C-alpha positions in Angstrom: 81.7 8.9 74.2 81.5 5.4 72.8 83.1 4.0 76.0 80.7 6.0 78.1 77.7 4.8 76.1 78.9 1.2 76.5 79.4 1.6 80.2 75.9 3.1 80.6 74.4 0.2 78.6 76.2 -2.3 80.9 74.9 -0.4 84.0 71.4 -0.5 82.7 71.7 -4.2 81.9 72.7 -5.0 85.4 69.9 -2.9 86.8 67.5 -4.8 84.6 68.9 -8.1 85.9 68.4 -7.0 89.5 64.8 -5.8 88.8 63.9 -9.0 86.9 65.4 -11.1 89.7 63.2 -9.3 92.3 60.2 -9.6 90.0 60.6 -13.4 89.9 61.8 -14.1 93.4 60.2 -11.5 95.6 61.9 -10.0 98.6 65.6 -10.8 98.6 68.8 -9.7 100.2 71.7 -8.1 98.4 73.8 -11.2 99.1 71.2 -13.5 97.6 71.0 -11.3 94.5 74.8 -11.1 94.1 75.2 -14.8 94.4 72.3 -15.5 91.9 73.6 -13.0 89.3 77.3 -13.7 89.7 78.1 -10.1 90.7 80.3 -8.8 93.5 78.8 -7.4 96.7 80.3 -4.0 95.9 78.6 -4.0 92.4 75.2 -5.0 93.9 75.5 -2.3 96.5 76.1 0.3 93.8 73.3 -1.0 91.5 70.7 -1.3 94.3 71.5 2.1 95.6 70.8 3.6 92.2 67.5 1.7 91.9 66.5 2.8 95.3 67.3 6.4 94.4 65.2 6.0 91.2 62.2 4.7 93.3 62.2 1.4 91.5 63.0 -0.8 94.5 63.0 -0.3 98.3 64.4 -1.8 101.4 61.9 -3.8 103.5 62.5 -5.4 106.9 65.2 -7.9 107.9 65.9 -11.3 106.4 67.7 -14.3 107.9 71.0 -14.3 106.1 73.9 -16.7 105.9 75.6 -17.6 109.2 72.4 -16.4 111.0 73.3 -12.8 110.1 70.4 -10.3 109.6 70.2 -8.7 106.2 67.9 -6.0 104.8 65.5 -7.3 102.2 64.9 -5.5 98.9 61.6 -5.5 97.1 60.4 -4.2 93.7 57.9 -1.4 94.0 55.2 -3.2 92.0 52.3 -1.1 93.1 53.9 2.2 92.3 54.2 1.4 88.6 51.2 0.6 86.5 50.6 -0.2 82.8 47.5 -0.3 80.6 46.8 -3.4 78.6 44.5 -3.3 75.5 43.2 -6.5 73.9 42.0 -6.4 70.3 40.1 -9.6 69.3 38.0 -9.0 66.3 34.6 -8.1 67.9 36.1 -7.8 71.4 38.1 -4.9 72.8 39.1 -4.7 76.4 41.2 -2.1 78.3 42.7 -3.0 81.7 45.0 -1.4 84.2 47.6 -3.6 85.8 50.5 -3.2 88.2 53.9 -4.5 86.9 53.4 -7.8 88.8 50.5 -8.6 86.5 47.7 -7.8 89.0 44.7 -6.5 87.2 43.3 -3.4 88.9 40.4 -2.6 86.6 38.9 -3.8 83.3 36.7 -2.0 80.7 34.8 -4.1 78.1 33.9 -2.0 75.1 30.7 -2.7 73.3 31.0 -5.5 70.7 32.7 -4.1 67.5 31.4 -4.5 64.0 33.3 -3.5 60.8 31.4 -0.3 60.4 32.3 0.9 63.9 36.1 0.2 63.9 37.2 3.8 63.5 34.8 5.0 66.1 36.1 2.3 68.5 39.6 3.5 68.0 38.5 7.0 68.9 36.9 5.6 72.0 40.1 3.7 72.9 42.2 6.8 72.7 39.8 8.8 74.8 39.5 6.1 77.5 43.3 5.6 77.7 44.0 9.3 77.8 41.6 9.7 80.7 43.0 6.8 82.6 46.6 8.2 82.3 45.3 11.7 83.4 43.7 10.2 86.5 46.6 7.9 87.4 50.2 9.4 87.3 51.6 5.9 88.2 50.7 4.6 84.7 54.0 4.5 82.8 53.2 2.6 79.6 50.6 1.1 77.4 50.7 -2.4 75.9 48.5 -3.6 73.1 47.7 -7.2 71.9 46.6 -7.5 68.3 45.6 -10.5 66.2 48.0 -12.0 63.7 49.5 -12.2 61.2 50.8 -8.9 62.5 53.3 -7.3 60.2 55.3 -5.5 62.9 57.4 -3.3 60.7 54.3 -2.0 58.9 52.1 -1.8 62.1 49.2 -3.6 60.5 47.4 -7.0 60.4 47.7 -8.9 57.2 44.3 -10.8 57.5 41.6 -10.9 60.1 39.0 -13.6 59.5 35.4 -12.5 60.2 36.4 -8.9 60.8 38.3 -7.7 57.6 38.0 -4.0 58.6 40.8 -4.3 61.1 43.3 -4.8 58.2 42.7 -1.2 57.3 44.1 0.0 60.6 47.8 0.9 61.0 48.2 0.5 64.8 51.5 2.4 64.9 49.9 5.4 63.2 46.9 5.3 65.5 48.6 4.7 68.8 52.4 5.1 68.9 52.3 8.8 69.7 48.7 9.1 71.0 49.5 9.2 74.7 51.9 10.9 77.1 53.5 7.5 77.9 55.1 5.0 75.4 53.0 2.4 73.7 54.2 -1.1 72.8 52.2 -3.2 70.3 52.6 -7.0 70.2 51.0 -10.0 68.4 48.3 -11.4 70.7 49.6 -14.9 71.1 53.2 -13.7 71.6 52.0 -11.3 74.3 50.2 -14.2 75.9 53.5 -16.1 76.0 55.1 -13.1 77.6 52.3 -13.0 80.2 52.8 -16.7 81.1 56.5 -16.3 81.3 56.4 -13.2 83.5 53.3 -13.9 85.7 52.6 -17.7 85.9 54.6 -19.3 88.7 54.2 -22.8 87.0 56.4 -21.8 84.1 59.7 -23.4 84.8 61.1 -23.7 81.3 62.8 -21.2 79.0 61.1 -22.9 76.0 57.4 -22.4 76.2 54.4 -22.0 73.8 51.2 -20.1 74.5 48.4 -21.5 72.3 45.7 -18.9 72.0 42.3 -20.4 71.1 39.8 -17.6 71.1 38.0 -15.7 68.4 41.1 -16.5 66.4 43.7 -19.2 66.9 47.3 -18.1 67.4 50.7 -19.2 68.9 53.4 -17.5 70.7 56.7 -19.3 71.2 59.4 -18.2 73.6 62.7 -19.9 73.1 65.4 -19.0 75.7 63.7 -15.7 76.5 63.3 -14.7 72.9 60.0 -14.6 71.1 60.0 -16.1 67.6 58.8 -13.4 65.2 60.0 -14.4 61.7 61.1 -12.1 59.0 58.0 -9.8 58.9 56.4 -10.8 62.2 54.2 -13.5 60.7 55.9 -16.6 62.3 54.1 -19.2 64.4 50.7 -18.6 62.7 49.3 -22.0 63.9 45.7 -20.9 63.1 46.5 -20.9 59.4 48.2 -24.3 59.3 46.1 -26.6 57.2 44.8 -29.7 59.0 42.6 -30.7 56.0 43.9 -30.0 52.5 40.3 -30.6 51.2 38.6 -28.8 54.0 36.9 -25.5 54.6 38.1 -22.4 52.8 39.7 -19.7 55.0 39.7 -16.0 54.2 43.5 -16.1 54.4 43.5 -17.9 51.1 44.4 -21.4 52.5 42.1 -24.4 52.8 41.4 -26.4 56.0 43.0 -23.9 58.4 42.9 -24.9 62.0 41.1 -21.7 62.9 38.2 -22.8 60.8 37.5 -25.7 63.1 38.2 -24.7 66.7 38.1 -20.9 67.1 35.3 -19.3 69.0 33.9 -18.0 65.7 33.9 -21.5 64.2 32.3 -23.0 67.4 29.6 -20.3 67.4 28.8 -21.0 63.7 28.5 -24.7 64.4 26.2 -24.1 67.3 23.9 -22.0 65.1 24.0 -24.5 62.3 23.4 -27.6 64.5 20.7 -26.0 66.7 21.8 -28.1 69.7 21.4 -25.3 72.2 18.3 -23.7 70.6 15.9 -24.8 73.3 17.9 -23.3 76.1 19.3 -20.4 74.1 16.9 -19.3 71.3 19.0 -16.2 70.9 22.2 -18.2 70.2 22.7 -16.6 66.7 22.9 -13.0 68.2 25.1 -13.9 71.1 28.7 -12.8 71.2 31.2 -15.6 70.2 32.4 -15.7 73.8 29.0 -16.0 75.3 28.0 -18.7 72.8 31.0 -20.8 73.7 30.3 -20.3 77.4 26.8 -21.6 76.8 28.2 -24.7 75.2 30.6 -25.3 78.1 27.8 -24.9 80.6 25.5 -27.3 78.8 28.3 -29.9 78.7 28.9 -29.5 82.4 25.2 -30.0 83.0 25.3 -33.4 81.2 24.0 -32.4 77.8 25.2 -35.3 75.7 25.1 -33.5 72.3 26.9 -30.5 73.8 29.6 -32.7 75.2 30.0 -34.5 71.9 30.5 -31.2 70.1 32.9 -30.0 72.7 35.0 -33.2 72.4 35.0 -32.9 68.6 36.3 -29.3 68.8 38.8 -30.3 71.5 40.3 -32.9 69.2 41.0 -30.1 66.7 42.7 -28.1 69.4 44.7 -31.3 70.0 45.7 -31.4 66.3 47.1 -27.9 66.8 49.2 -29.1 69.7 50.5 -31.9 67.6 51.8 -29.4 65.1 53.2 -27.2 67.8 55.2 -30.0 69.4 56.5 -31.3 66.0 57.4 -27.8 64.8 58.8 -26.2 68.0 59.4 -28.8 70.6 58.4 -26.6 73.6 58.8 -27.9 77.1 55.5 -26.4 78.2 52.4 -25.6 76.2 49.8 -23.3 77.8 46.3 -23.2 76.2 44.5 -20.0 76.9 41.6 -17.6 75.9 38.0 -18.5 75.3 38.2 -22.2 74.6 40.5 -22.9 77.6 37.4 -22.2 79.7 36.1 -25.6 78.7 38.4 -27.0 81.3 39.1 -30.7 81.8 37.0 -31.8 78.8 39.2 -29.9 76.5 42.5 -30.7 78.3 41.7 -34.5 78.6 40.8 -34.7 74.9 43.9 -32.8 73.8 46.1 -35.2 75.9 44.3 -38.2 74.3 45.1 -36.8 70.8 48.7 -36.3 71.7 49.1 -39.9 73.0 47.8 -41.1 69.7 50.0 -38.9 67.5 53.2 -37.9 69.2 56.5 -39.9 69.6 56.4 -41.0 73.3 59.9 -39.8 74.1 59.0 -36.3 73.0 55.5 -36.3 74.6 56.8 -37.5 78.0 59.0 -34.3 78.2 56.2 -32.0 77.1 53.8 -30.5 79.7 50.3 -29.4 78.5 48.3 -27.1 80.8 45.5 -24.6 80.8 46.2 -21.0 81.6 45.4 -20.1 85.2 46.2 -16.4 85.1 43.5 -14.6 87.0 42.7 -12.5 84.0 42.6 -13.2 80.3 46.1 -14.0 79.2 45.8 -11.9 76.1 44.9 -8.7 77.9 47.4 -9.6 80.6 49.8 -10.2 77.8 49.2 -6.7 76.5 50.1 -5.5 80.0 53.1 -7.8 79.9 54.3 -6.3 76.7 54.6 -3.0 78.5 55.8 -4.5 81.9 58.5 -6.4 80.0 59.9 -3.1 78.7 59.9 -1.7 82.3 61.8 -4.8 83.5 64.4 -4.6 80.7 64.9 -0.8 80.8 63.9 0.3 84.3 65.7 3.6 84.3 63.6 4.8 81.4 60.4 4.5 83.4 61.8 5.6 86.8 60.2 8.3 89.0 63.2 9.7 90.8 62.6 10.3 94.5 
């Protein structure tokens, strides 16, 4: 029995390697896969036959092979396997359906959430997901992205600035067994790092950081295909790194937290207090955080000097976060995503200026900073990635045998 279990585990590992190769490289021949993975042609023939039988991959057309020989191409059946992604972001909850290539097929925006409506929102989420699964038998898993610090072994968030009611929720109790397909829950920034790694063709390094600057500020670091979690799941909490020891008080108990200066919540508060958009947006105080930030970006693009000045100030704080990321983790690529990334070049140019001022040149020259270009929000795409990643690593568990 132990030997059989080990053999089965090795077989599944090799199936996973083939599936991941096809996911990243598209249509490929058996010979190309064998060469890339260092497996024998006989082994690849056996592995791919099993995957075809399970309905995970299929043969598609002829490819030009070595020595001008024709070879059958193999492709991953992306469209036949779908996952649901759920993004929790304080007042914002979104539910999307994706195929396992990361293509968003649908998106539902729930009404903005307030503390008193959290349990009602959870009921709505369960109802919507149950109905989506009932209507679509191709949905094989659910992924969820939740704000940090997320204590993964307890299934709850330790602190949520501006929306403390979320700390009363145990996500594993509420969702782990709620549906007919498995549910995978991940820290929002780490799920964003997964999404960038799995779905962004620009990612060429095995050491990347996804810097989430939305209603909260978070960080996901992937080092040689492993996410950095820490002992309880509370590692890489860049949003609660102090950038001013005499600064603003944060609800986490610290002072001068980065999140207090460049999150969408902080930006919205500064817009209300400064009044710089009041003429164009007299309702700025009642806007969602996301819409308030979009109004700032739009005003800056239209040449509003005060709006641009505020945006540049906020972008410098985003840059200070990048300084800490580089010095703490030394990633090859940093991807900035979520609400503030929509500020575009003003944000990116200012961040790069800060880095040139504050980072050792030899380190900076080998670090690439970019904005996320995923076609949908990296956090909800990350929620889908948390589920898709499980499919890629354990394909047989999700297979629909033909």
